[in-house]
C-alpha positions in Angstrom: 0.3 0.0 0.5 3.0 2.4 0.8 4.6 1.8 -2.5 1.4 2.0 -4.3 0.9 5.6 -2.5 4.6 6.7 -3.9 6.6 5.4 -1.4 10.3 3.8 -3.1 9.5 1.0 -1.4 9.8 -2.4 -2.8 6.8 -3.9 -2.9 7.2 -6.8 -5.7 10.3 -7.9 -4.8 8.3 -8.4 -1.5 6.4 -10.3 -3.2 8.6 -12.5 -5.2 10.2 -13.6 -1.9 6.5 -14.3 -0.1 5.6 -16.1 -2.9 8.6 -18.0 -3.1 8.4 -18.4 1.1 5.4 -20.1 0.3 6.2 -22.3 -2.3 9.1 -23.6 -0.1 6.5 -24.5 2.5 3.7 -26.3 0.7 1.4 -23.5 2.0 -1.7 -22.3 -0.3 -1.1 -18.2 -1.6 -4.0 -17.7 -1.7 -4.8 -16.2 2.0 -1.7 -13.8 -0.2 -2.7 -12.6 -2.6 -6.3 -11.5 -1.1 -4.1 -8.9 1.5 -1.5 -8.1 -0.8 -4.4 -7.1 -3.7 -6.1 -5.7 -0.6 -3.4 -3.8 0.1 -2.0 -2.3 -3.6 -5.6 -1.3 -4.0 -5.6 0.7 -1.3 -2.6 2.3 -1.4 -3.1 3.4 -5.1 -6.6 4.9 -4.0 -5.2 6.6 -1.5 -2.6 8.1 -3.9 -5.6 8.5 -6.1 -7.4 11.0 -3.6 -4.0 12.5 -2.6 -3.7 13.6 -6.3 -7.1 14.7 -7.0 -6.2 16.7 -3.3 -3.6 18.3 -4.5 -3.2 18.0 -8.4 0.2 18.9 -10.2 1.8 21.3 -8.6 2.1 19.1 -5.4 3.5 16.5 -7.7 6.0 19.2 -9.0 6.5 20.9 -5.2 7.7 17.4 -3.6 8.7 14.8 -6.7 12.2 16.8 -6.9 13.0 14.1 -3.5 11.8 11.1 -5.6 13.5 11.9 -9.3 10.2 13.0 -10.2 11.1 16.1 -12.8 8.9 18.3 -15.1 10.1 16.3 -18.1 9.1 13.1 -16.7 5.9 14.0 -15.5 5.1 15.5 -18.2 5.5 11.5 -20.4 3.6 10.5 -17.0 1.2 12.7 -18.4 0.8 11.8 -21.6 0.5 8.5 -21.2 -2.2 9.0 -19.6 -3.8 11.3 -21.5 -3.8 9.0 -24.6 -3.5 5.5 -23.5 -6.0 6.0 -19.4 -7.2 2.7 -17.7 -5.1 1.0 -18.9 -2.1 3.0 -18.1 -4.0 2.5 -14.6 -3.4 -1.4 -15.3 0.0 -1.8 -17.7 1.7 0.6 -14.8 1.4 -2.0 -12.3 4.9 -3.9 -14.0 6.7 -1.0 -14.3 8.1 0.6 -11.1 7.9 4.7 -11.4 4.9 4.5 -13.1 3.5 2.0 -10.5 4.8 4.4 -7.4 2.6 7.5 -9.6 -0.7 5.6 -10.6 -3.3 6.8 -8.2 -2.0 9.9 -7.5 -1.5 10.7 -11.7 -5.0 9.8 -12.2 -6.6 12.0 -9.3 -4.4 15.3 -10.6 -5.3 14.0 -14.2 -8.9 13.8 -13.2 -9.9 10.0 -14.4 -12.8 9.3 -12.9 -13.2 7.6 -9.7 -15.5 4.5 -11.0 -13.2 3.9 -13.8 -9.9 4.5 -11.6 -11.3 1.6 -9.4 -12.1 -0.7 -11.8 -8.4 -0.5 -13.7 -7.1 -0.4 -10.4 -8.2 -3.7 -9.4 -7.7 -5.5 -12.9 -4.2 -4.3 -12.4 -4.4 -4.5 -9.1 -5.2 -8.5 -9.5 -2.8 -9.2 -12.7 0.4 -8.0 -10.7 0.5 -9.4 -7.2 -1.5 -12.9 -9.3 1.4 -13.1 -12.1 4.3 -11.9 -9.7 2.7 -14.5 -6.5 2.0 -17.0 -8.6 5.2 -17.5 -10.7 7.7 -17.1 -7.5 5.9 -19.6 -5.3 5.6 -22.2 -8.7 9.1 -21.6 -9.3 10.9 -22.3 -5.7 8.1 -25.1 -5.1 9.6 -27.1 -8.5 13.5 -25.5 -7.3 12.2 -27.3 -3.9 11.7 -30.5 -5.0 14.6 -30.0 -8.1 17.4 -29.7 -4.9 15.3 -32.8 -3.2 16.3 -35.1 -5.6 19.6 -33.4 -6.7 21.8 -32.7 -3.8 24.8 -32.4 -5.7 23.7 -29.6 -7.0 23.5 -27.2 -4.1 27.8 -27.5 -4.1 27.8 -26.8 -8.5 25.3 -23.8 -7.3 28.0 -22.5 -4.6 30.9 -23.0 -6.7 28.9 -21.0 -9.4 28.6 -18.5 -7.3 32.4 -18.5 -5.7 34.0 -18.5 -8.8 31.5 -16.2 -10.5 32.2 -13.2 -7.4 35.9 -13.9 -8.0 36.1 -13.3 -11.7 33.9 -10.0 -11.0 37.2 -9.3 -8.2 40.1 -10.0 -10.1 37.7 -7.9 -13.7 37.8 -4.8 -10.9 41.2 -5.3 -9.7 42.8 -5.4 -12.7 40.5 -2.6 -13.9 41.6 -0.1 -11.2 45.3 -0.5 -12.1 45.3 1.0 -15.3 45.6 4.0 -16.3 42.0 6.3 -16.8 41.8 7.2 -20.6 43.4 11.1 -20.9 45.6 10.2 -18.1 
């Protein structure tokens, strides 16, 4: 809900982590789906009210702290003007738009009932996709790892080798003179 109001929080990461944990524990995702969906819808709806009450001026006045510039706001407004309800649904899947979705819809005067319907559909799709994918992938991975105990060592070895390679490359690059010096 806080991310949907505009706070720069990792909402999508939370959903993925929760889905993976539920998949690992072989628990139902249904209660989590409804709780997350409700939070997403409430958060965007609060953002809508904020946008409706405070408008574009407030977005520009306070948005700079979160990277909202005049040009970014203009691009978002153009998207809303052209696609309206569709933007509300699809914006869930894009970090910057997801965080400003409700606020922009409210400040641009998208009718409440159209916004709410799109918000509910978009929230359900967003939560459903990430929660289901992470649940299924985690559950499948648990089953694979049960039958391949040596795979854990292979994965750990690959991670260690990858980190060592990154360290060596960065170490070599730091010893080279910079271009133009």
